C-alpha positions as CSV (number, residue, x, y, z in Angstrom):
1,M,-0.2,0.2,-0.1
2,R,3.0,2.6,0.8
3,A,4.5,1.7,-2.7
4,L,1.2,2.5,-4.4
5,S,0.7,5.6,-2.3
6,A,4.1,6.8,-3.3
7,R,3.3,6.1,-6.8
8,I,0.4,8.0,-6.3
9,G,2.3,11.1,-5.0
10,V,4.7,10.8,-8.1
11,H,2.0,10.6,-10.7
12,C,0.3,13.8,-9.1
13,V,3.5,15.9,-9.7
14,A,3.7,14.4,-13.2
15,A,0.2,15.5,-13.6
16,V,0.6,19.2,-12.6
17,T,3.3,19.4,-15.0
18,V,1.1,18.2,-17.6
19,L,-1.4,20.7,-17.0
20,L,1.3,23.3,-16.8
21,A,2.9,22.5,-19.7
22,T,-0.4,22.0,-22.1
23,A,-2.4,25.0,-20.9
24,T,-4.5,26.7,-23.4
25,A,-6.8,29.7,-23.7
26,Y,-9.8,27.2,-24.2
27,A,-10.2,23.9,-22.2
28,H,-13.0,21.3,-22.6
29,P,-14.8,21.5,-18.8
30,D,-14.7,17.6,-18.5
31,V,-11.5,17.4,-19.5
32,D,-10.3,19.6,-16.8
33,A,-12.4,17.9,-14.1
34,G,-11.0,14.7,-14.9
35,E,-7.2,16.4,-14.6
36,R,-8.4,17.7,-11.0
37,A,-9.6,14.5,-9.9
38,Y,-6.6,12.6,-10.9
39,Q,-4.6,15.6,-8.9
40,S,-6.8,14.7,-5.9
41,A,-5.9,10.9,-6.5
42,D,-9.8,10.5,-7.0
43,F,-9.0,8.0,-10.1
44,S,-12.6,6.5,-10.4
45,G,-14.1,10.2,-10.6
46,A,-11.4,11.2,-13.2
47,L,-12.4,7.8,-15.2
48,D,-15.8,9.4,-15.0
49,A,-15.0,12.7,-16.1
50,F,-12.9,11.4,-19.1
51,E,-15.9,9.3,-20.3
52,R,-18.4,12.5,-20.0
53,A,-15.7,14.1,-22.1
54,L,-15.4,11.5,-24.9
55,A,-19.5,11.6,-25.2
56,S,-19.6,15.1,-25.2
57,P,-19.6,17.7,-28.2
58,G,-17.0,20.3,-28.4
59,L,-14.3,18.0,-28.0
60,R,-11.0,19.1,-29.8
61,R,-7.9,17.5,-30.9
62,D,-5.6,18.8,-27.9
63,D,-8.4,18.2,-25.4
64,L,-8.2,14.3,-26.6
65,V,-4.3,14.3,-26.5
66,R,-4.6,15.6,-23.0
67,L,-7.3,13.2,-22.0
68,L,-5.5,10.0,-23.3
69,A,-2.3,11.3,-22.0
70,T,-3.8,11.8,-18.5
71,R,-5.7,8.5,-18.5
72,S,-2.6,6.8,-19.6
73,L,-1.3,7.9,-16.1
74,V,-4.6,7.0,-14.3
75,Y,-4.3,3.5,-15.4
76,Y,-0.6,3.0,-14.4
77,A,-1.1,4.5,-11.0
78,T,-4.1,1.7,-10.5
79,D,-1.9,-0.8,-12.1
80,R,-3.4,-1.4,-15.8
81,P,-0.6,-1.2,-17.6
82,D,-2.1,-2.9,-20.6
83,Q,-4.4,-0.3,-20.7
84,A,-1.9,2.7,-20.0
85,R,0.4,1.3,-23.1
86,E,-3.0,1.6,-25.2
87,D,-3.7,5.2,-24.6
88,L,-0.3,6.1,-24.9
89,L,-0.4,4.3,-28.4
90,A,-3.7,6.6,-29.3
91,V,-1.7,9.6,-28.1
92,L,1.3,8.8,-30.4
93,S,-1.1,8.2,-33.3
94,L,-2.5,11.9,-32.6
95,E,1.3,13.3,-31.8
96,P,3.9,11.0,-32.7
97,E,6.5,13.4,-31.4
98,H,4.7,13.7,-27.7
99,A,6.9,13.4,-24.9
100,P,6.1,11.9,-21.4
101,P,5.7,14.3,-18.5
102,H,8.5,15.8,-16.4
103,G,9.1,13.6,-13.6
104,A,7.3,10.4,-14.6
105,P,8.6,7.4,-13.0
106,P,11.1,5.2,-14.7
107,A,8.3,2.4,-15.4
108,Y,6.0,4.6,-16.8
109,L,8.5,5.8,-19.3
110,R,9.0,2.1,-20.0
111,L,5.9,2.0,-21.2
112,V,6.2,5.1,-23.2
113,T,9.1,3.7,-24.9
114,D,7.4,0.4,-25.8
115,A,4.3,2.4,-27.1
116,R,6.7,4.3,-29.6
117,A,8.3,1.2,-30.6
118,A,4.8,-0.2,-31.6
119,S,3.6,2.9,-33.1
120,S,3.6,3.1,-36.7
121,G,3.3,6.9,-37.2
122,A,0.5,9.1,-37.3
123,L,-3.0,8.2,-38.0
124,A,-3.6,8.8,-41.7
125,L,-6.3,8.4,-44.1
126,R,-5.8,7.1,-47.8
127,L,-8.5,7.8,-50.4
128,D,-8.7,5.7,-53.7
129,H,-11.3,5.4,-56.3
130,D,-12.3,3.3,-59.3
131,R,-13.4,4.7,-62.7
132,A,-16.2,2.1,-64.4
133,R,-18.6,3.1,-67.3
134,G,-21.3,5.5,-65.5
135,A,-19.8,5.5,-62.1
136,I,-17.1,6.3,-59.7
137,R,-16.5,4.4,-56.8
138,V,-14.5,5.9,-54.1
139,Q,-12.9,4.7,-51.1
140,A,-11.2,5.4,-48.0
141,R,-9.2,3.7,-45.5
142,V,-7.9,4.7,-42.3
143,E,-4.4,3.6,-41.7
144,H,-1.4,3.6,-38.5
145,D,-4.7,3.5,-36.3
146,V,-2.9,0.9,-33.7
147,A,-5.3,2.1,-30.9
148,S,-8.5,2.0,-32.9
149,L,-9.4,5.6,-32.2
150,A,-11.2,5.9,-35.4
151,R,-14.9,5.4,-35.0
152,A,-16.1,5.9,-38.5
153,V,-15.3,7.4,-41.9
154,R,-17.1,10.4,-43.7
155,I,-17.3,10.7,-47.6
156,S,-18.0,14.3,-48.8
157,Y,-18.4,14.8,-52.6
158,R,-20.0,17.1,-54.8
159,R,-20.3,18.3,-58.9
160,P,-18.7,21.6,-59.5
161,G,-21.4,24.1,-58.6
162,E,-23.3,22.2,-56.7
163,P,-23.7,22.0,-52.8
164,W,-21.5,19.3,-50.4
165,Q,-23.3,15.9,-49.9
166,R,-21.9,13.5,-46.9
167,T,-22.4,10.0,-46.2
168,R,-20.8,8.0,-43.5
169,G,-19.0,4.6,-44.5
170,D,-15.7,4.0,-46.0
171,A,-16.9,3.7,-49.6
172,V,-19.6,4.9,-52.0
173,E,-20.4,5.1,-55.5
174,L,-21.2,7.8,-57.6
175,P,-23.3,8.0,-60.6
176,A,-21.2,10.0,-63.3
177,R,-21.3,10.9,-67.2
178,P,-18.1,9.7,-69.3
179,G,-15.2,12.4,-68.3
180,E,-17.4,14.0,-65.6
181,R,-15.7,15.4,-62.6
182,I,-16.3,15.0,-59.0
183,D,-14.9,16.9,-56.3
184,V,-14.5,14.6,-52.8
185,Y,-13.0,14.5,-49.5
186,A,-12.7,11.8,-46.6
187,E,-12.2,12.6,-43.0
188,A,-11.7,9.7,-40.1
189,L,-13.9,10.4,-37.1
190,G,-13.1,10.1,-33.6
191,P,-14.9,10.3,-30.2
192,A,-17.8,12.7,-30.2
193,D,-17.3,13.0,-34.3
194,L,-13.5,14.8,-33.7
195,V,-12.0,14.8,-37.1
196,L,-8.9,13.0,-36.7
197,A,-7.4,12.8,-40.0
198,S,-8.5,13.9,-43.5
199,N,-7.7,13.7,-47.2
200,G,-8.9,16.7,-48.9
201,S,-10.9,19.3,-47.8
202,A,-13.9,21.5,-48.7
203,A,-11.4,24.3,-49.4
204,A,-9.0,21.8,-51.1
205,P,-10.7,18.6,-52.5
206,V,-9.6,15.6,-54.4
207,A,-11.0,15.9,-57.9
208,V,-11.9,12.4,-59.6
209,R,-13.3,12.0,-63.0
210,A,-15.2,9.1,-64.6
211,E,-14.0,6.9,-67.7
212,P,-13.8,9.1,-70.9
213,L,-16.1,7.9,-73.5
214,A,-14.1,5.7,-75.9
215,L,-13.7,7.4,-79.6
216,S,-11.9,4.9,-81.5
217,R,-11.7,0.9,-81.4
218,E,-7.8,1.4,-82.4
219,P,-5.8,-1.1,-80.1
220,A,-3.0,0.5,-78.4
221,G,0.4,0.2,-80.4
222,G,-1.0,0.1,-83.7
223,T,-4.0,0.1,-85.9
224,T,-6.4,-2.3,-87.2
225,Q,-7.5,-3.2,-90.5
226,D,-11.2,-3.1,-92.0
227,D,-12.5,-6.8,-92.1
228,G,-16.0,-5.7,-92.8
229,S,-17.4,-6.5,-89.9
230,D,-19.1,-3.5,-89.1
231,V,-21.2,-3.5,-92.7
232,P,-24.8,-4.2,-92.0
233,L,-26.2,-7.6,-93.5
234,W,-28.4,-6.0,-96.0
235,I,-25.5,-4.3,-97.9
236,W,-23.8,-7.7,-98.2
237,I,-27.6,-9.0,-99.4
238,A,-27.9,-6.6,-101.7
239,G,-24.3,-6.7,-102.9
240,G,-24.9,-10.5,-103.6
241,V,-28.0,-10.0,-105.6
242,A,-26.4,-7.4,-107.9
243,L,-23.5,-9.6,-108.6
244,A,-25.7,-12.5,-109.4
245,A,-27.8,-10.3,-111.9
246,A,-24.5,-9.1,-113.6
247,A,-23.0,-12.4,-114.0
248,A,-26.3,-13.7,-115.7
249,T,-26.3,-11.0,-118.2
250,V,-23.0,-11.5,-118.8
251,A,-23.7,-15.2,-119.8
252,I,-26.7,-14.4,-122.0
253,V,-24.4,-11.8,-124.0
254,L,-21.9,-14.2,-124.4
255,V,-24.3,-17.0,-126.1
256,T,-26.3,-14.6,-128.1
257,S,-23.2,-13.1,-129.8
258,G,-22.1,-16.8,-130.8
259,D,-25.1,-18.6,-132.3
260,P,-27.3,-16.1,-134.2
261,D,-30.0,-18.8,-134.5
262,V,-30.4,-18.7,-130.8
263,E,-32.8,-16.0,-129.3
264,V,-33.2,-15.7,-125.8
265,G,-36.6,-16.9,-124.5
266,G,-37.2,-19.7,-127.1
267,P,-36.2,-21.1,-130.0
268,R,-36.2,-19.6,-133.8
269,L,-36.5,-21.1,-136.9
270,A,-34.2,-20.5,-139.6
271,P,-35.5,-18.8,-143.0
272,P,-35.5,-21.6,-145.5
């Protein structure tokens, strides 16, 4: 029990340092309440205040970093190192250069070192699109979220000159005319729909275009020879009939020119 009390005293000093180092003009009231409860060794009260903050609107990115960093100290102080490490991973996904509070105990610093080694970098959002006839499929993928901090993805889209439309989900299929441009951007959302990462923005969207209309049947790297496959069937039939009639006419001419006593249409009697 004495060891735990001594650890709590060290943590309270560290928490005061955190508060002084991260003081801002605006502070979320529930985050502040959680930090004050932690300083008073009211760990249950601190966790309750942090839960309220995570569910309330108005939570900002710096508030979330403060909350997670302080909650990791609460978990460490109550002998829950795995949860403390999870919160540290979340902090590092938002601020890869985050430093532990001055005066933190060596065991906590080791947790920070382990979390930094396991971190894959800043949380990011990848945006891909596939073009097909009549549509554009846009897909967003959250990357480097080792602490599963992102709760949802929101994709916004519009055609030039039209208002923005939004949809929740990591993919959307948008009808589009050949060659049409559609502006898109995507956001990874955390607690209380806080934007954790984005790809593009309303001011600087990502422009995607539908598959252009094919103008030629010519294959890449060469030309094609006309094999007559595009000629309608009726032309072939009419041509065949004309050729047959011409051949018959030629045959008749040849026959009549070789024998004066032969008449087309029937026999003719020679004069006595």
